[in-house]
C-alpha positions as CSV (number, residue, x, y, z in Angstrom):
1,M,-75.7,6.3,-17.1
2,S,-77.3,6.2,-20.5
3,S,-80.8,4.6,-20.8
4,V,-80.7,1.1,-22.3
5,L,-83.1,-0.1,-24.9
6,D,-85.1,-3.1,-23.8
7,V,-86.2,-5.1,-26.9
8,V,-84.9,-4.1,-30.4
9,L,-86.5,-5.6,-33.5
10,L,-83.6,-5.5,-36.0
11,L,-85.4,-5.5,-39.4
12,A,-84.2,-5.2,-43.0
13,L,-84.2,-6.9,-46.4
14,P,-81.8,-9.8,-46.7
15,A,-78.1,-9.0,-46.8
16,S,-78.8,-5.4,-45.8
17,G,-76.3,-5.6,-43.0
18,K,-78.3,-6.8,-40.0
19,S,-75.8,-9.6,-39.1
20,E,-72.8,-7.3,-39.7
21,V,-74.4,-4.8,-37.3
22,R,-74.7,-7.6,-34.7
23,R,-71.1,-8.6,-35.2
24,Y,-69.9,-5.0,-34.9
25,L,-71.9,-4.4,-31.7
26,A,-70.4,-7.6,-30.2
27,H,-66.9,-6.1,-30.8
28,L,-67.6,-3.1,-28.6
29,T,-67.0,-2.8,-24.9
30,P,-70.0,-2.8,-22.6
31,D,-69.4,0.9,-21.8
32,Q,-69.4,1.7,-25.5
33,C,-72.6,-0.2,-26.1
34,R,-74.4,1.4,-23.1
35,N,-73.1,5.0,-23.5
36,E,-72.9,5.3,-27.3
37,M,-75.5,2.8,-28.6
38,H,-78.0,2.7,-25.7
39,L,-77.7,-1.1,-25.5
40,G,-77.0,-3.5,-22.7
41,P,-75.3,-6.8,-23.3
42,T,-77.4,-8.3,-26.1
43,V,-79.4,-11.5,-26.1
44,Q,-80.1,-12.6,-29.7
45,L,-83.1,-14.2,-31.3
46,D,-83.3,-14.8,-35.1
47,D,-85.8,-16.6,-37.3
48,Y,-83.3,-17.6,-40.0
49,P,-82.3,-20.9,-38.3
50,Y,-85.9,-21.9,-38.5
51,V,-86.1,-21.0,-42.2
52,H,-83.0,-23.1,-42.8
53,M,-84.6,-26.1,-40.9
54,M,-87.8,-25.7,-42.9
55,R,-85.8,-26.0,-46.0
56,R,-84.0,-29.1,-44.6
57,V,-87.4,-30.7,-43.8
58,S,-88.6,-29.9,-47.3
59,Q,-85.5,-31.3,-48.9
60,E,-85.8,-34.6,-47.0
61,L,-89.5,-35.0,-47.7
62,R,-89.0,-34.4,-51.4
63,K,-86.2,-37.0,-51.5
64,A,-88.7,-39.4,-50.0
65,G,-91.2,-38.6,-52.8
66,H,-93.5,-36.6,-50.5
67,D,-94.8,-33.0,-50.7
68,G,-92.2,-30.6,-49.2
69,V,-94.7,-28.9,-46.9
70,F,-92.7,-25.6,-46.7
71,F,-90.9,-25.5,-50.1
72,D,-91.4,-27.1,-53.5
73,S,-87.7,-26.4,-54.4
74,D,-84.6,-25.0,-52.9
75,D,-84.8,-22.2,-55.3
76,L,-88.4,-21.1,-54.8
77,P,-90.3,-19.0,-52.2
78,M,-92.4,-20.5,-49.4
79,K,-95.4,-22.6,-50.6
80,N,-97.7,-21.0,-48.0
81,S,-97.2,-17.3,-47.1
82,L,-98.8,-17.9,-43.7
83,D,-95.5,-19.4,-42.7
84,W,-94.2,-15.8,-42.3
85,G,-96.5,-15.9,-39.3
86,T,-95.3,-19.4,-38.3
87,L,-91.8,-17.9,-37.9
88,I,-93.1,-15.1,-35.7
89,E,-94.9,-17.6,-33.5
90,L,-91.6,-19.5,-33.1
91,L,-89.9,-16.2,-32.1
92,N,-92.7,-15.6,-29.6
93,E,-92.0,-19.0,-28.0
94,D,-88.3,-18.3,-27.9
95,F,-88.9,-14.9,-26.2
96,D,-91.2,-16.6,-23.7
97,D,-88.4,-19.2,-22.9
98,L,-86.0,-16.3,-22.3
99,Q,-88.3,-14.7,-19.8
100,K,-88.9,-18.0,-18.0
101,K,-85.3,-19.2,-18.3
102,N,-86.7,-22.4,-19.9
103,R,-84.2,-24.6,-21.6
104,P,-86.0,-27.4,-23.3
105,A,-84.5,-30.9,-23.0
106,P,-86.6,-33.2,-25.2
107,A,-85.8,-36.9,-25.7
108,S,-85.6,-36.1,-29.5
109,A,-84.7,-32.6,-30.7
110,A,-86.1,-33.4,-34.2
111,E,-89.5,-34.5,-32.8
112,W,-89.5,-31.3,-30.6
113,L,-88.8,-29.2,-33.7
114,L,-91.4,-30.8,-35.9
115,A,-94.0,-30.4,-33.2
116,R,-93.1,-26.8,-32.8
117,F,-93.5,-26.2,-36.5
118,D,-97.0,-27.8,-36.5
119,A,-98.1,-25.9,-33.4
120,A,-96.9,-22.6,-34.7
121,R,-98.6,-23.2,-38.1
122,A,-101.9,-24.0,-36.4
123,K,-101.8,-20.7,-34.6
124,V,-101.7,-18.7,-37.8
125,G,-104.1,-20.9,-39.7
126,A,-101.7,-23.0,-41.8
127,D,-101.9,-26.8,-42.0
128,P,-100.0,-28.7,-39.3
129,A,-99.0,-31.1,-42.0
130,L,-96.0,-32.7,-40.3
131,G,-98.2,-34.5,-37.8
132,K,-100.1,-36.1,-40.7
133,L,-97.0,-37.8,-42.2
134,P,-97.0,-41.6,-42.4
135,A,-95.2,-43.0,-39.4
136,D,-92.3,-44.5,-41.4
137,V,-91.8,-41.2,-43.3
138,R,-91.8,-39.2,-40.1
139,A,-89.4,-41.6,-38.3
140,K,-86.9,-41.4,-41.2
141,L,-87.2,-37.6,-41.2
142,V,-86.6,-37.4,-37.5
143,A,-83.6,-39.7,-37.7
144,T,-82.1,-37.7,-40.6
145,L,-82.6,-34.3,-38.9
146,E,-81.8,-35.2,-35.4
147,D,-78.2,-34.0,-35.3
148,E,-79.0,-30.6,-37.0
149,S,-82.0,-30.2,-34.6
150,K,-79.8,-30.9,-31.6
151,Q,-77.5,-28.2,-32.7
152,L,-80.3,-25.7,-33.1
153,L,-81.6,-26.6,-29.7
154,A,-78.2,-26.3,-28.2
155,D,-77.7,-22.9,-29.7
156,K,-81.1,-21.8,-28.5
157,N,-80.5,-22.9,-24.9
158,A,-77.0,-21.5,-24.8
159,G,-78.5,-18.1,-25.7
160,I,-80.7,-18.0,-22.6
161,P,-78.9,-16.2,-19.8
162,D,-79.5,-16.7,-16.1
163,S,-80.6,-13.0,-15.8
164,L,-82.0,-10.5,-18.3
165,E,-81.3,-7.5,-16.0
166,G,-79.7,-4.7,-17.9
167,K,-79.6,-6.6,-21.1
168,T,-81.1,-5.7,-24.6
169,I,-83.0,-8.5,-26.4
170,V,-82.3,-8.2,-30.2
171,I,-84.8,-10.0,-32.5
172,E,-83.7,-10.2,-36.1
173,A,-86.1,-10.8,-39.1
174,A,-86.5,-9.9,-42.7
175,R,-89.9,-9.4,-44.5
176,G,-91.0,-8.0,-47.8
177,G,-93.2,-8.5,-50.9
178,P,-92.9,-9.1,-54.6
179,D,-90.8,-6.9,-56.9
180,K,-92.7,-3.8,-58.0
181,A,-95.6,-4.5,-55.6
182,T,-97.5,-1.5,-54.2
183,C,-98.3,-0.8,-50.6
184,P,-100.1,-1.7,-48.4
185,L,-98.8,-5.2,-49.0
186,P,-101.5,-7.9,-48.6
187,S,-101.4,-10.1,-45.5
188,P,-99.5,-12.2,-44.7
189,L,-96.7,-10.3,-46.5
190,G,-94.6,-7.5,-45.2
191,Y,-93.9,-6.0,-41.8
192,Q,-97.5,-4.8,-41.3
193,Y,-98.6,-8.5,-40.9
194,S,-95.6,-9.9,-39.1
195,L,-95.3,-7.0,-36.6
196,A,-98.9,-7.7,-35.6
197,Q,-98.2,-11.4,-35.0
198,F,-95.6,-10.6,-32.3
199,S,-96.8,-11.3,-28.8
200,D,-98.0,-8.5,-26.5
201,A,-95.1,-9.3,-24.3
202,I,-92.7,-8.3,-27.1
203,L,-94.8,-5.4,-28.5
204,S,-95.2,-3.7,-25.1
205,R,-91.4,-3.4,-24.9
206,A,-90.1,-3.3,-28.5
207,A,-88.6,-0.6,-30.7
208,I,-87.4,-1.0,-34.3
209,L,-84.0,-0.5,-35.8
210,Y,-84.4,-0.7,-39.6
211,V,-81.3,-1.2,-41.7
212,W,-82.1,0.8,-44.8
213,V,-80.9,-0.4,-48.2
214,T,-82.6,-0.5,-51.6
215,P,-83.9,-3.8,-52.9
216,E,-81.3,-3.6,-55.7
217,E,-78.5,-3.2,-53.1
218,S,-80.0,-6.1,-51.1
219,R,-79.8,-8.4,-54.1
220,R,-76.2,-7.3,-54.9
221,K,-75.0,-7.9,-51.4
222,N,-76.9,-11.2,-51.1
223,H,-75.1,-12.5,-54.2
224,E,-71.8,-11.2,-52.8
225,R,-72.1,-12.9,-49.4
226,T,-73.4,-16.3,-50.6
227,D,-71.2,-19.3,-49.6
228,P,-72.9,-22.4,-51.0
229,N,-70.9,-24.5,-48.6
230,D,-72.3,-22.8,-45.6
231,P,-76.1,-22.6,-46.2
232,G,-77.0,-22.5,-42.5
233,S,-74.7,-19.6,-41.6
234,I,-76.1,-16.3,-40.4
235,L,-73.3,-14.4,-42.1
236,H,-72.8,-16.4,-45.3
237,H,-76.2,-17.9,-46.3
238,G,-77.6,-17.0,-49.7
239,V,-81.2,-16.4,-50.7
240,P,-82.2,-17.7,-54.1
241,I,-82.9,-15.0,-56.7
242,A,-86.5,-16.1,-57.2
243,V,-87.0,-15.6,-53.5
244,M,-85.2,-12.2,-53.5
245,L,-87.6,-11.1,-56.2
246,G,-90.8,-12.9,-55.0
247,D,-90.5,-12.3,-51.3
248,Y,-88.1,-9.4,-50.9
249,G,-88.4,-7.4,-54.1
250,C,-89.7,-4.6,-51.9
251,D,-90.8,-4.0,-48.3
252,D,-93.3,-1.8,-46.5
253,M,-91.3,-0.2,-43.8
254,E,-91.2,3.3,-45.4
255,Y,-94.9,3.0,-46.1
256,L,-95.6,2.2,-42.5
257,I,-93.5,5.1,-41.3
258,Q,-95.2,7.5,-43.7
259,Q,-98.7,6.3,-42.7
260,S,-98.2,6.7,-38.9
261,D,-99.7,9.8,-37.4
262,K,-97.0,9.9,-34.7
263,P,-93.4,10.9,-35.8
264,D,-90.7,8.2,-35.6
265,T,-93.1,5.4,-35.2
266,V,-94.8,2.7,-37.3
267,K,-98.6,2.2,-36.8
268,F,-100.4,-1.1,-37.1
269,T,-103.3,-3.1,-35.6
270,S,-102.6,-6.2,-33.5
271,R,-105.3,-8.3,-32.0
272,G,-107.8,-5.5,-32.3
273,S,-105.6,-2.8,-30.7
274,V,-103.7,0.0,-32.5
275,R,-100.0,-0.2,-31.8
276,Y,-97.3,2.4,-32.3
277,L,-93.7,1.2,-32.2
278,P,-90.7,3.6,-32.1
279,V,-88.6,3.3,-35.2
280,A,-85.2,4.6,-36.4
281,R,-83.5,3.9,-39.7
282,F,-79.8,3.2,-40.0
283,D,-79.0,4.4,-43.5
284,N,-76.9,1.7,-45.2
285,R,-77.7,2.6,-48.8
286,K,-74.1,3.6,-49.1
287,D,-72.5,0.4,-47.7
288,K,-71.1,0.9,-44.3
289,T,-71.2,-2.7,-43.0
290,T,-69.5,-5.2,-45.4
291,F,-66.1,-4.6,-44.0
292,V,-67.2,-6.2,-40.7
293,R,-67.1,-9.6,-42.4
294,V,-63.3,-9.7,-42.2
295,E,-61.2,-9.9,-39.1
296,P,-61.2,-6.8,-36.8
297,S,-57.4,-6.6,-37.1
298,V,-57.7,-5.4,-40.7
299,W,-60.7,-3.0,-40.2
300,K,-59.9,0.5,-41.5
301,A,-60.4,3.4,-39.1
302,D,-62.5,5.4,-41.6
303,D,-64.9,2.4,-42.1
304,V,-65.2,1.9,-38.4
305,K,-65.9,5.6,-37.8
306,A,-68.6,5.8,-40.5
307,L,-70.4,2.7,-39.1
308,H,-70.0,3.7,-35.5
309,E,-71.3,7.2,-36.0
310,G,-74.2,6.0,-38.2
311,L,-75.3,3.4,-35.7
312,G,-74.9,5.8,-32.8
313,E,-77.1,8.4,-34.4
314,A,-79.8,5.8,-35.2
315,F,-79.8,4.3,-31.7
316,A,-79.8,7.8,-30.1
317,R,-82.9,8.7,-32.1
318,L,-84.5,5.4,-31.2
319,S,-83.8,5.9,-27.5
320,R,-85.2,9.5,-27.6
321,T,-88.4,8.2,-29.1
322,V,-88.7,5.4,-26.6
323,A,-88.2,7.9,-23.8
324,S,-90.8,10.3,-25.1
325,K,-93.3,7.4,-25.4
326,A,-92.7,6.5,-21.8
């Protein structure tokens, strides 16, 4: 039996193909995943739903004449870059809930979400501003966002299996820095910062699959995939161009790989300890993934072959590095 990867951090610039990779893997049989991709049945965590709800919070607060807290405009980057860490803290909580099979059942999903935002912000040194809102403003915000928050909570709880035995936990995220920035990127930008914010429980078990495209290709595919009528969708959401240039104009994955003194790893410091995480790059600079967006019945055999072989090679490298680390 093939060895199965435990926790995979699926990282890349926006629209690089992360979600298409997840969709393709879900199409494979369990035997194909295990024997050809070194994956068990996957359990998925993703910080994008939280980004979407941060934007929704900001939209409603601005409508009410208040500071947006997270965003000043739908078209601009985050107001406070520490919120990259806020998102990692939320993923840490979700990972912990997976381990404990904890499915929250709050009286109000929106109150639960706002409290989580504030608690996560406090952990990374950002202002827990939502708890300081006037009572009437907060009450209106909660009422407006309750249904969307309920859906986020329902999706989160539905993704918690009764057992993690034999499964692979996939955690998806995108990080970067301004267009034409040089590395190392200053904290809290880039992977060097965000990787260090992951919990020890994650870092002790994690390996990285990086979907490799150029920033220019990321911007092209982001424009191509955008459906303005489906902004909360994993597959069809669009990132504003100011954000693509300001937050994702480059990233530091290649830099981290080159700076590591151990092959096929990234090196960084987390809570005072040096960490090495196994890493493999799936080369998607020549697009291998966009076809996955359409129905499987019309997938072309050559496209499937190129994607399957490319992923298989990347996961095999990753598995070998994990095995050598053990």
